[in-house]
N, C-alpha and C positions, 0 to 999 in steps of 0.2 A: 478526538483530543484537540484541545485548543492551546496554542502556544502564543502567549503575549510577548512578542519580541522575535528573536531569530531561532531557527532550527538548523543545527550543523550536523551533517552526516559525513562519513568518509567511506572509502572502499572496504573497510573492515566491518562496516555496519550492515545490519539487516533491518529492513522496514517491513514489519509484519502487518498484513491486512487480514482482518477476520471477515469472512463472507458468509452470508446466509441467502436463501432464495429471494429475499426482498431488498436487501441493502448490503453495504460493505462499510467497514470502519474507514475513517479518513482523518487527516490532520488539517486543521485550519490554523495557519500561521499568519500573524498580523504583520510580521516583518519579512526578512529575507529567509528563504529556505535554501540552504546550500546542500545539494544532494551528493556531491563528491563521489559518485560511482557506487553508492550503496546498492545492495541487492534487495529486490522486492520479493518477498515470500508471501504466500497466501494460505490461510487455514479455512477450509470449507466446512460448514455445518451440514448435517444431513438434510435432504429435501430435494424437491424437484426444481431444476434450474432451467432457465431459458437463456438464450444468447443475448447479452446486453453489455453495455459499458457502464462503469461506475467511476466517479471521481475519487482518486486516492489521496490527493493533496491539493489544497488551495493555499496561496500565499500572496503577500504584497508584491513580491518578486521572487523568481526562482533562478538560482545560479547553479550551473552544471547539470549533468544528466544523472539518472539512475544507471546502474550497470546495464548495458544494452543486452546482455545475455540473460534473458529471463528463464527461470526453470520451467519445465513443463508442469503445469498445474493439473492435478487429477482430482475430480470431484469424488467425494466419498460415496460408497455404494450402500453400506449398512450402518457404519459407525463413524463418528467423527475422528479426525486425525489427532 
């Protein structure tokens, strides 16, 4: 997703990331991304995964953190969530 301008989230918001074995969705914000304690959730597609890191958000500048309590992500075994 591309945001031309600012992105404002708050503690009641969920930031959903779709993940597959080769990539993950992300937001590209041209201005300020205010995270406001939003919760990050992930939806995993079926497939074989390796341990790696993906960028979830890029922005001109970032204000505040995501919720530091991340849910335990579970990869799918046979079917997508």
